[in-house]
N, CA, C and O atoms as a Maestro MAE file, in Angstrom:
{
 s_m_m2io_version
 :::
 2.0.0
}

f_m_ct {
 s_m_title
 :::
 protein
 m_atom[292] {
  # First column is atom index #
  i_m_mmod_type
  r_m_x_coord
  r_m_y_coord
  r_m_z_coord
  i_m_residue_number
  s_m_chain_name
  s_m_pdb_residue_name
  s_m_pdb_atom_name
  i_m_atomic_number
  :::
  1 25 111.145 132.135 131.011 1 A "MET " " N  " 7
  2 3 111.641 130.668 132.312 1 A "MET " " CA " 6
  3 2 110.290 129.942 131.975 1 A "MET " " C  " 6
  4 15 109.404 130.612 131.444 1 A "MET " " O  " 8
  5 25 110.057 128.488 132.278 2 A "SER " " N  " 7
  6 3 109.573 127.724 132.118 2 A "SER " " CA " 6
  7 2 109.921 127.109 133.632 2 A "SER " " C  " 6
  8 15 110.975 126.957 134.250 2 A "SER " " O  " 8
  9 25 108.095 126.747 134.016 3 A "LYS " " N  " 7
  10 3 108.215 125.886 135.694 3 A "LYS " " CA " 6
  11 2 107.947 124.105 135.511 3 A "LYS " " C  " 6
  12 15 107.161 123.436 134.841 3 A "LYS " " O  " 8
  13 25 108.791 123.860 136.258 4 A "ILE " " N  " 7
  14 3 108.335 122.094 135.746 4 A "ILE " " CA " 6
  15 2 108.708 121.412 137.400 4 A "ILE " " C  " 6
  16 15 109.626 121.773 138.137 4 A "ILE " " O  " 8
  17 25 107.689 120.348 137.663 5 A "PRO " " N  " 7
  18 3 107.611 119.666 139.104 5 A "PRO " " CA " 6
  19 2 108.297 119.585 139.935 5 A "PRO " " C  " 6
  20 15 109.174 120.076 139.225 5 A "PRO " " O  " 8
  21 25 108.841 119.408 140.928 6 A "TYR " " N  " 7
  22 3 109.463 118.763 141.889 6 A "TYR " " CA " 6
  23 2 109.565 118.126 142.901 6 A "TYR " " C  " 6
  24 15 108.971 118.648 143.844 6 A "TYR " " O  " 8
  25 25 110.207 116.957 143.183 7 A "VAL " " N  " 7
  26 3 109.859 116.087 144.492 7 A "VAL " " CA " 6
  27 2 111.264 116.276 145.441 7 A "VAL " " C  " 6
  28 15 112.319 115.666 145.267 7 A "VAL " " O  " 8
  29 25 111.018 117.156 146.354 8 A "ASP " " N  " 7
  30 3 112.001 116.958 147.344 8 A "ASP " " CA " 6
  31 2 112.242 115.646 148.582 8 A "ASP " " C  " 6
  32 15 111.571 114.653 148.860 8 A "ASP " " O  " 8
  33 25 113.511 116.198 149.122 9 A "ALA " " N  " 7
  34 3 113.663 114.993 149.535 9 A "ALA " " CA " 6
  35 2 112.824 114.418 150.816 9 A "ALA " " C  " 6
  36 15 113.118 113.424 151.480 9 A "ALA " " O  " 8
  37 25 111.661 115.325 151.002 10 A "THR " " N  " 7
  38 3 111.419 115.423 152.084 10 A "THR " " CA " 6
  39 2 110.035 114.415 152.150 10 A "THR " " C  " 6
  40 15 109.509 114.008 153.187 10 A "THR " " O  " 8
  41 25 109.659 114.171 150.951 11 A "CYS " " N  " 7
  42 3 108.717 112.997 150.394 11 A "CYS " " CA " 6
  43 2 108.947 111.578 151.152 11 A "CYS " " C  " 6
  44 15 109.860 110.755 151.090 11 A "CYS " " O  " 8
  45 25 107.572 111.645 151.997 12 A "ILE " " N  " 7
  46 3 107.146 110.121 152.538 12 A "ILE " " CA " 6
  47 2 106.687 109.234 151.603 12 A "ILE " " C  " 6
  48 15 106.216 108.223 152.124 12 A "ILE " " O  " 8
  49 25 106.663 109.247 150.717 13 A "GLY " " N  " 7
  50 3 106.028 107.991 149.881 13 A "GLY " " CA " 6
  51 2 104.602 108.046 150.033 13 A "GLY " " C  " 6
  52 15 104.192 106.917 150.299 13 A "GLY " " O  " 8
  53 25 103.915 108.674 149.990 14 A "CYS " " N  " 7
  54 3 102.182 108.390 150.669 14 A "CYS " " CA " 6
  55 2 101.474 107.972 149.282 14 A "CYS " " C  " 6
  56 15 100.302 107.599 149.311 14 A "CYS " " O  " 8
  57 25 102.198 108.036 148.043 15 A "ASN " " N  " 7
  58 3 101.899 107.094 146.697 15 A "ASN " " CA " 6
  59 2 100.587 108.634 146.317 15 A "ASN " " C  " 6
  60 15 100.147 108.661 145.168 15 A "ASN " " O  " 8
  61 25 100.096 109.756 147.314 16 A "ILE " " N  " 7
  62 3 99.097 110.322 146.464 16 A "ILE " " CA " 6
  63 2 99.616 111.128 145.221 16 A "ILE " " C  " 6
  64 15 98.822 111.375 144.312 16 A "ILE " " O  " 8
  65 25 100.592 111.441 145.167 17 A "CYS " " N  " 7
  66 3 100.767 112.186 144.425 17 A "CYS " " CA " 6
  67 2 100.788 111.572 142.428 17 A "CYS " " C  " 6
  68 15 100.345 112.196 141.463 17 A "CYS " " O  " 8
  69 25 101.356 110.418 142.443 18 A "PRO " " N  " 7
  70 3 101.235 109.601 141.535 18 A "PRO " " CA " 6
  71 2 99.276 108.845 140.723 18 A "PRO " " C  " 6
  72 15 98.779 108.565 139.632 18 A "PRO " " O  " 8
  73 25 98.828 108.866 142.480 19 A "ASN " " N  " 7
  74 3 97.564 108.452 141.521 19 A "ASN " " CA " 6
  75 2 96.474 110.126 141.353 19 A "ASN " " C  " 6
  76 15 95.300 110.063 140.991 19 A "ASN " " O  " 8
  77 25 96.925 111.001 141.575 20 A "VAL " " N  " 7
  78 3 96.466 112.343 141.182 20 A "VAL " " CA " 6
  79 2 96.950 112.443 139.859 20 A "VAL " " C  " 6
  80 15 96.125 111.881 139.139 20 A "VAL " " O  " 8
  81 25 97.661 112.779 139.352 21 A "ALA " " N  " 7
  82 3 98.866 113.199 138.150 21 A "ALA " " CA " 6
  83 2 99.790 111.102 138.010 21 A "ALA " " C  " 6
  84 15 100.708 110.758 138.755 21 A "ALA " " O  " 8
  85 25 99.390 110.503 137.306 22 A "PRO " " N  " 7
  86 3 100.020 109.220 137.344 22 A "PRO " " CA " 6
  87 2 100.337 109.185 136.011 22 A "PRO " " C  " 6
  88 15 100.259 108.099 135.437 22 A "PRO " " O  " 8
  89 25 100.889 110.755 135.038 23 A "HIS " " N  " 7
  90 3 101.583 110.456 133.676 23 A "HIS " " CA " 6
  91 2 102.759 111.575 134.379 23 A "HIS " " C  " 6
  92 15 103.290 112.179 133.447 23 A "HIS " " O  " 8
  93 25 103.258 111.978 135.584 24 A "THR " " N  " 7
  94 3 103.891 112.849 136.204 24 A "THR " " CA " 6
  95 2 104.785 112.366 136.877 24 A "THR " " C  " 6
  96 15 106.002 112.501 136.743 24 A "THR " " O  " 8
  97 25 103.816 111.392 138.136 25 A "PHE " " N  " 7
  98 3 104.490 111.009 139.009 25 A "PHE " " CA " 6
  99 2 105.179 109.580 139.347 25 A "PHE " " C  " 6
  100 15 105.033 108.911 138.325 25 A "PHE " " O  " 8
  101 25 105.974 108.688 140.479 26 A "GLU " " N  " 7
  102 3 105.733 107.096 139.648 26 A "GLU " " CA " 6
  103 2 106.738 107.524 141.254 26 A "GLU " " C  " 6
  104 15 107.506 108.425 141.591 26 A "GLU " " O  " 8
  105 25 106.205 106.376 141.834 27 A "MET " " N  " 7
  106 3 107.377 105.497 143.143 27 A "MET " " CA " 6
  107 2 107.892 105.264 142.324 27 A "MET " " C  " 6
  108 15 107.641 105.207 141.121 27 A "MET " " O  " 8
  109 25 109.528 104.929 143.532 28 A "TYR " " N  " 7
  110 3 110.574 104.053 143.608 28 A "TYR " " CA " 6
  111 2 110.523 103.492 144.657 28 A "TYR " " C  " 6
  112 15 109.677 103.690 145.530 28 A "TYR " " O  " 8
  113 25 111.752 102.446 144.707 29 A "GLU " " N  " 7
  114 3 112.517 101.869 146.029 29 A "GLU " " CA " 6
  115 2 113.654 103.189 146.350 29 A "GLU " " C  " 6
  116 15 113.954 103.940 145.423 29 A "GLU " " O  " 8
  117 25 114.222 103.379 147.689 30 A "THR " " N  " 7
  118 3 115.290 103.443 148.097 30 A "THR " " CA " 6
  119 2 115.402 103.427 149.071 30 A "THR " " C  " 6
  120 15 114.346 103.709 149.639 30 A "THR " " O  " 8
  121 25 116.835 103.071 150.230 31 A "ASP " " N  " 7
  122 3 117.229 102.411 151.295 31 A "ASP " " CA " 6
  123 2 116.223 102.672 152.089 31 A "ASP " " C  " 6
  124 15 116.013 101.794 152.926 31 A "ASP " " O  " 8
  125 25 115.101 104.143 152.126 32 A "ASP " " N  " 7
  126 3 114.427 104.455 153.009 32 A "ASP " " CA " 6
  127 2 112.887 104.315 152.643 32 A "ASP " " C  " 6
  128 15 111.972 104.992 153.110 32 A "ASP " " O  " 8
  129 25 112.811 103.443 151.847 33 A "GLY " " N  " 7
  130 3 111.354 103.354 151.708 33 A "GLY " " CA " 6
  131 2 110.901 103.838 150.567 33 A "GLY " " C  " 6
  132 15 111.753 104.163 149.740 33 A "GLY " " O  " 8
  133 25 109.786 103.973 150.302 34 A "LEU " " N  " 7
  134 3 109.317 104.195 148.940 34 A "LEU " " CA " 6
  135 2 109.303 105.734 148.854 34 A "LEU " " C  " 6
  136 15 108.798 106.530 149.645 34 A "LEU " " O  " 8
  137 25 109.964 105.965 147.728 35 A "LYS " " N  " 7
  138 3 109.349 107.690 147.223 35 A "LYS " " CA " 6
  139 2 108.650 108.411 146.033 35 A "LYS " " C  " 6
  140 15 107.884 107.623 145.479 35 A "LYS " " O  " 8
  141 25 108.652 109.441 145.547 36 A "SER " " N  " 7
  142 3 107.852 109.461 144.421 36 A "SER " " CA " 6
  143 2 109.140 110.360 143.997 36 A "SER " " C  " 6
  144 15 110.090 110.754 144.673 36 A "SER " " O  " 8
  145 25 108.793 110.548 142.533 37 A "LYS " " N  " 7
  146 3 109.869 110.788 141.466 37 A "LYS " " CA " 6
  147 2 109.136 111.633 140.015 37 A "LYS " " C  " 6
  148 15 108.225 111.220 139.298 37 A "LYS " " O  " 8
  149 25 109.861 112.852 139.923 38 A "VAL " " N  " 7
  150 3 109.206 113.386 138.435 38 A "VAL " " CA " 6
  151 2 109.560 112.638 137.295 38 A "VAL " " C  " 6
  152 15 110.774 112.713 137.104 38 A "VAL " " O  " 8
  153 25 108.937 111.902 136.410 39 A "THR " " N  " 7
  154 3 109.033 111.166 135.474 39 A "THR " " CA " 6
  155 2 108.770 111.495 133.857 39 A "THR " " C  " 6
  156 15 109.431 110.994 132.948 39 A "THR " " O  " 8
  157 25 107.911 112.233 133.722 40 A "ASP " " N  " 7
  158 3 107.899 113.319 132.816 40 A "ASP " " CA " 6
  159 2 107.227 114.662 133.155 40 A "ASP " " C  " 6
  160 15 106.031 114.512 133.403 40 A "ASP " " O  " 8
  161 25 107.575 115.676 133.219 41 A "PRO " " N  " 7
  162 3 107.042 116.836 133.918 41 A "PRO " " CA " 6
  163 2 106.308 117.447 133.660 41 A "PRO " " C  " 6
  164 15 105.761 118.312 134.343 41 A "PRO " " O  " 8
  165 25 105.987 116.926 131.870 42 A "HIS " " N  " 7
  166 3 104.836 117.323 131.142 42 A "HIS " " CA " 6
  167 2 103.573 116.527 130.824 42 A "HIS " " C  " 6
  168 15 102.705 116.813 129.999 42 A "HIS " " O  " 8
  169 25 103.665 115.063 131.956 43 A "GLY " " N  " 7
  170 3 103.058 114.495 131.282 43 A "GLY " " CA " 6
  171 2 101.255 114.072 131.601 43 A "GLY " " C  " 6
  172 15 100.421 113.235 131.255 43 A "GLY " " O  " 8
  173 25 101.397 115.437 132.601 44 A "ASP " " N  " 7
  174 3 99.820 115.694 132.903 44 A "ASP " " CA " 6
  175 2 99.724 117.138 132.567 44 A "ASP " " C  " 6
  176 15 100.697 117.833 132.276 44 A "ASP " " O  " 8
  177 25 98.457 117.559 132.627 45 A "ASP " " N  " 7
  178 3 97.966 119.025 132.780 45 A "ASP " " CA " 6
  179 2 98.271 119.414 133.930 45 A "ASP " " C  " 6
  180 15 98.272 118.628 134.878 45 A "ASP " " O  " 8
  181 25 98.620 120.838 134.070 46 A "LYS " " N  " 7
  182 3 99.403 121.735 134.842 46 A "LYS " " CA " 6
  183 2 97.996 121.571 136.246 46 A "LYS " " C  " 6
  184 15 98.279 121.617 137.443 46 A "LYS " " O  " 8
  185 25 97.054 121.451 135.898 47 A "LYS " " N  " 7
  186 3 96.027 121.210 136.723 47 A "LYS " " CA " 6
  187 2 96.140 120.236 137.262 47 A "LYS " " C  " 6
  188 15 95.150 119.893 137.909 47 A "LYS " " O  " 8
  189 25 96.713 119.797 137.273 48 A "ALA " " N  " 7
  190 3 96.492 118.016 137.824 48 A "ALA " " CA " 6
  191 2 98.288 118.165 138.618 48 A "ALA " " C  " 6
  192 15 98.322 117.809 139.796 48 A "ALA " " O  " 8
  193 25 99.005 118.422 138.295 49 A "ILE " " N  " 7
  194 3 99.953 118.419 138.838 49 A "ILE " " CA " 6
  195 2 100.162 119.657 140.198 49 A "ILE " " C  " 6
  196 15 100.797 119.517 141.243 49 A "ILE " " O  " 8
  197 25 99.374 120.856 139.712 50 A "GLN " " N  " 7
  198 3 99.292 121.482 140.963 50 A "GLN " " CA " 6
  199 2 98.188 121.154 142.001 50 A "GLN " " C  " 6
  200 15 98.129 121.628 143.136 50 A "GLN " " O  " 8
  201 25 97.227 120.174 141.382 51 A "GLU " " N  " 7
  202 3 96.587 119.374 142.757 51 A "GLU " " CA " 6
  203 2 97.433 118.425 143.267 51 A "GLU " " C  " 6
  204 15 96.704 117.805 144.042 51 A "GLU " " O  " 8
  205 25 98.739 117.830 143.317 52 A "ALA " " N  " 7
  206 3 99.423 117.146 143.305 52 A "ALA " " CA " 6
  207 2 99.995 117.829 144.351 52 A "ALA " " C  " 6
  208 15 100.140 117.406 145.498 52 A "ALA " " O  " 8
  209 25 100.363 119.068 143.845 53 A "ILE " " N  " 7
  210 3 101.563 120.016 144.888 53 A "ILE " " CA " 6
  211 2 100.707 120.653 145.821 53 A "ILE " " C  " 6
  212 15 101.322 121.136 146.772 53 A "ILE " " O  " 8
  213 25 99.281 120.826 145.846 54 A "ASP " " N  " 7
  214 3 98.601 121.617 146.795 54 A "ASP " " CA " 6
  215 2 97.910 120.362 148.165 54 A "ASP " " C  " 6
  216 15 97.683 120.541 149.362 54 A "ASP " " O  " 8
  217 25 97.736 118.977 147.163 55 A "ILE " " N  " 7
  218 3 97.159 117.768 148.686 55 A "ILE " " CA " 6
  219 2 98.586 116.993 149.218 55 A "ILE " " C  " 6
  220 15 98.496 116.159 150.118 55 A "ILE " " O  " 8
  221 25 99.785 117.290 148.661 56 A "CYS " " N  " 7
  222 3 101.072 116.891 149.085 56 A "CYS " " CA " 6
  223 2 100.957 116.666 150.773 56 A "CYS " " C  " 6
  224 15 100.626 117.821 151.040 56 A "CYS " " O  " 8
  225 25 100.995 116.070 151.925 57 A "PRO " " N  " 7
  226 3 100.815 115.966 152.768 57 A "PRO " " CA " 6
  227 2 102.472 116.352 153.938 57 A "PRO " " C  " 6
  228 15 102.561 116.202 155.156 57 A "PRO " " O  " 8
  229 25 103.362 116.773 153.122 58 A "VAL " " N  " 7
  230 3 104.862 117.789 153.680 58 A "VAL " " CA " 6
  231 2 104.951 118.591 152.744 58 A "VAL " " C  " 6
  232 15 105.727 119.515 152.987 58 A "VAL " " O  " 8
  233 25 104.492 118.617 151.805 59 A "MET " " N  " 7
  234 3 104.780 119.884 150.650 59 A "MET " " CA " 6
  235 2 106.160 119.704 150.203 59 A "MET " " C  " 6
  236 15 107.039 120.537 150.425 59 A "MET " " O  " 8
  237 25 106.357 118.507 149.514 60 A "ALA " " N  " 7
  238 3 107.474 117.600 149.329 60 A "ALA " " CA " 6
  239 2 107.742 118.604 147.076 60 A "ALA " " C  " 6
  240 15 108.819 118.790 146.511 60 A "ALA " " O  " 8
  241 25 106.716 118.850 146.678 61 A "ILE " " N  " 7
  242 3 106.614 118.902 145.628 61 A "ILE " " CA " 6
  243 2 106.303 120.412 145.149 61 A "ILE " " C  " 6
  244 15 105.208 120.974 145.152 61 A "ILE " " O  " 8
  245 25 107.378 120.848 144.795 62 A "HIS " " N  " 7
  246 3 107.003 121.990 144.350 62 A "HIS " " CA " 6
  247 2 107.267 122.478 143.156 62 A "HIS " " C  " 6
  248 15 108.040 121.746 142.537 62 A "HIS " " O  " 8
  249 25 106.886 123.566 142.496 63 A "TRP " " N  " 7
  250 3 107.803 123.977 141.186 63 A "TRP " " CA " 6
  251 2 108.830 124.497 140.902 63 A "TRP " " C  " 6
  252 15 108.966 125.636 141.348 63 A "TRP " " O  " 8
  253 25 109.640 124.094 140.311 64 A "GLN " " N  " 7
  254 3 111.160 124.997 140.000 64 A "GLN " " CA " 6
  255 2 111.191 125.145 138.605 64 A "GLN " " C  " 6
  256 15 110.907 124.202 137.867 64 A "GLN " " O  " 8
  257 25 111.631 126.654 138.030 65 A "GLU " " N  " 7
  258 3 111.791 127.502 137.476 65 A "GLU " " CA " 6
  259 2 112.660 126.796 136.487 65 A "GLU " " C  " 6
  260 15 113.071 125.788 137.061 65 A "GLU " " O  " 8
  261 25 113.042 126.838 135.506 66 A "ILE " " N  " 7
  262 3 113.788 126.144 134.407 66 A "ILE " " CA " 6
  263 2 114.148 127.149 133.213 66 A "ILE " " C  " 6
  264 15 113.189 127.486 132.519 66 A "ILE " " O  " 8
  265 25 115.698 127.794 132.804 67 A "GLU " " N  " 7
  266 3 115.677 128.677 131.020 67 A "GLU " " CA " 6
  267 2 115.417 127.702 129.911 67 A "GLU " " C  " 6
  268 15 116.167 126.764 129.643 67 A "GLU " " O  " 8
  269 25 114.572 127.919 129.437 68 A "GLU " " N  " 7
  270 3 114.641 127.509 128.285 68 A "GLU " " CA " 6
  271 2 116.118 128.061 127.495 68 A "GLU " " C  " 6
  272 15 116.740 129.121 127.567 68 A "GLU " " O  " 8
  273 25 116.374 126.534 126.566 69 A "LYS " " N  " 7
  274 3 117.537 127.138 125.787 69 A "LYS " " CA " 6
  275 2 116.996 127.619 124.331 69 A "LYS " " C  " 6
  276 15 116.697 126.720 123.546 69 A "LYS " " O  " 8
  277 25 116.899 128.493 124.060 70 A "VAL " " N  " 7
  278 3 117.197 129.089 122.426 70 A "VAL " " CA " 6
  279 2 117.919 128.748 121.155 70 A "VAL " " C  " 6
  280 15 119.082 129.047 121.430 70 A "VAL " " O  " 8
  281 25 117.907 128.320 119.987 71 A "ASN " " N  " 7
  282 3 118.775 127.925 119.576 71 A "ASN " " CA " 6
  283 2 118.884 129.708 118.663 71 A "ASN " " C  " 6
  284 15 117.997 130.243 117.997 71 A "ASN " " O  " 8
  285 25 120.098 130.168 118.936 72 A "LYS " " N  " 7
  286 3 120.537 131.204 118.131 72 A "LYS " " CA " 6
  287 2 121.486 130.750 116.798 72 A "LYS " " C  " 6
  288 15 122.605 130.241 116.836 72 A "LYS " " O  " 8
  289 25 120.674 131.102 115.609 73 A "LYS " " N  " 7
  290 3 121.909 131.637 114.230 73 A "LYS " " CA " 6
  291 2 122.602 132.711 114.033 73 A "LYS " " C  " 6
  292 15 123.333 132.801 113.046 73 A "LYS " " O  " 8
  :::
 }
 m_bond[291] {
  # First column is bond index #
  i_m_from
  i_m_to
  i_m_order
  :::
  1 1 2 1
  2 2 3 1
  3 3 4 2
  4 3 5 1
  5 5 6 1
  6 6 7 1
  7 7 8 2
  8 7 9 1
  9 9 10 1
  10 10 11 1
  11 11 12 2
  12 11 13 1
  13 13 14 1
  14 14 15 1
  15 15 16 2
  16 15 17 1
  17 17 18 1
  18 18 19 1
  19 19 20 2
  20 19 21 1
  21 21 22 1
  22 22 23 1
  23 23 24 2
  24 23 25 1
  25 25 26 1
  26 26 27 1
  27 27 28 2
  28 27 29 1
  29 29 30 1
  30 30 31 1
  31 31 32 2
  32 31 33 1
  33 33 34 1
  34 34 35 1
  35 35 36 2
  36 35 37 1
  37 37 38 1
  38 38 39 1
  39 39 40 2
  40 39 41 1
  41 41 42 1
  42 42 43 1
  43 43 44 2
  44 43 45 1
  45 45 46 1
  46 46 47 1
  47 47 48 2
  48 47 49 1
  49 49 50 1
  50 50 51 1
  51 51 52 2
  52 51 53 1
  53 53 54 1
  54 54 55 1
  55 55 56 2
  56 55 57 1
  57 57 58 1
  58 58 59 1
  59 59 60 2
  60 59 61 1
  61 61 62 1
  62 62 63 1
  63 63 64 2
  64 63 65 1
  65 65 66 1
  66 66 67 1
  67 67 68 2
  68 67 69 1
  69 69 70 1
  70 70 71 1
  71 71 72 2
  72 71 73 1
  73 73 74 1
  74 74 75 1
  75 75 76 2
  76 75 77 1
  77 77 78 1
  78 78 79 1
  79 79 80 2
  80 79 81 1
  81 81 82 1
  82 82 83 1
  83 83 84 2
  84 83 85 1
  85 85 86 1
  86 86 87 1
  87 87 88 2
  88 87 89 1
  89 89 90 1
  90 90 91 1
  91 91 92 2
  92 91 93 1
  93 93 94 1
  94 94 95 1
  95 95 96 2
  96 95 97 1
  97 97 98 1
  98 98 99 1
  99 99 100 2
  100 99 101 1
  101 101 102 1
  102 102 103 1
  103 103 104 2
  104 103 105 1
  105 105 106 1
  106 106 107 1
  107 107 108 2
  108 107 109 1
  109 109 110 1
  110 110 111 1
  111 111 112 2
  112 111 113 1
  113 113 114 1
  114 114 115 1
  115 115 116 2
  116 115 117 1
  117 117 118 1
  118 118 119 1
  119 119 120 2
  120 119 121 1
  121 121 122 1
  122 122 123 1
  123 123 124 2
  124 123 125 1
  125 125 126 1
  126 126 127 1
  127 127 128 2
  128 127 129 1
  129 129 130 1
  130 130 131 1
  131 131 132 2
  132 131 133 1
  133 133 134 1
  134 134 135 1
  135 135 136 2
  136 135 137 1
  137 137 138 1
  138 138 139 1
  139 139 140 2
  140 139 141 1
  141 141 142 1
  142 142 143 1
  143 143 144 2
  144 143 145 1
  145 145 146 1
  146 146 147 1
  147 147 148 2
  148 147 149 1
  149 149 150 1
  150 150 151 1
  151 151 152 2
  152 151 153 1
  153 153 154 1
  154 154 155 1
  155 155 156 2
  156 155 157 1
  157 157 158 1
  158 158 159 1
  159 159 160 2
  160 159 161 1
  161 161 162 1
  162 162 163 1
  163 163 164 2
  164 163 165 1
  165 165 166 1
  166 166 167 1
  167 167 168 2
  168 167 169 1
  169 169 170 1
  170 170 171 1
  171 171 172 2
  172 171 173 1
  173 173 174 1
  174 174 175 1
  175 175 176 2
  176 175 177 1
  177 177 178 1
  178 178 179 1
  179 179 180 2
  180 179 181 1
  181 181 182 1
  182 182 183 1
  183 183 184 2
  184 183 185 1
  185 185 186 1
  186 186 187 1
  187 187 188 2
  188 187 189 1
  189 189 190 1
  190 190 191 1
  191 191 192 2
  192 191 193 1
  193 193 194 1
  194 194 195 1
  195 195 196 2
  196 195 197 1
  197 197 198 1
  198 198 199 1
  199 199 200 2
  200 199 201 1
  201 201 202 1
  202 202 203 1
  203 203 204 2
  204 203 205 1
  205 205 206 1
  206 206 207 1
  207 207 208 2
  208 207 209 1
  209 209 210 1
  210 210 211 1
  211 211 212 2
  212 211 213 1
  213 213 214 1
  214 214 215 1
  215 215 216 2
  216 215 217 1
  217 217 218 1
  218 218 219 1
  219 219 220 2
  220 219 221 1
  221 221 222 1
  222 222 223 1
  223 223 224 2
  224 223 225 1
  225 225 226 1
  226 226 227 1
  227 227 228 2
  228 227 229 1
  229 229 230 1
  230 230 231 1
  231 231 232 2
  232 231 233 1
  233 233 234 1
  234 234 235 1
  235 235 236 2
  236 235 237 1
  237 237 238 1
  238 238 239 1
  239 239 240 2
  240 239 241 1
  241 241 242 1
  242 242 243 1
  243 243 244 2
  244 243 245 1
  245 245 246 1
  246 246 247 1
  247 247 248 2
  248 247 249 1
  249 249 250 1
  250 250 251 1
  251 251 252 2
  252 251 253 1
  253 253 254 1
  254 254 255 1
  255 255 256 2
  256 255 257 1
  257 257 258 1
  258 258 259 1
  259 259 260 2
  260 259 261 1
  261 261 262 1
  262 262 263 1
  263 263 264 2
  264 263 265 1
  265 265 266 1
  266 266 267 1
  267 267 268 2
  268 267 269 1
  269 269 270 1
  270 270 271 1
  271 271 272 2
  272 271 273 1
  273 273 274 1
  274 274 275 1
  275 275 276 2
  276 275 277 1
  277 277 278 1
  278 278 279 1
  279 279 280 2
  280 279 281 1
  281 281 282 1
  282 282 283 1
  283 283 284 2
  284 283 285 1
  285 285 286 1
  286 286 287 1
  287 287 288 2
  288 287 289 1
  289 289 290 1
  290 290 291 1
  291 291 292 2
  :::
 }
}
């Protein structure tokens, strides 16, 4: 299993995560105002992504486990 960052609906658009990990997170406009989203789950190193997770004021960023697909022949 591999882990990638995920931003949930509790995001308040504080803009901290793209400042900490700018190659992973980006702000975008919604009907409820600015929110963050993951644009490249491997854009920054895991240390920077973890820092963004740790300092998120509403704990909206999480690691999400994904299954890696393996080509079998």
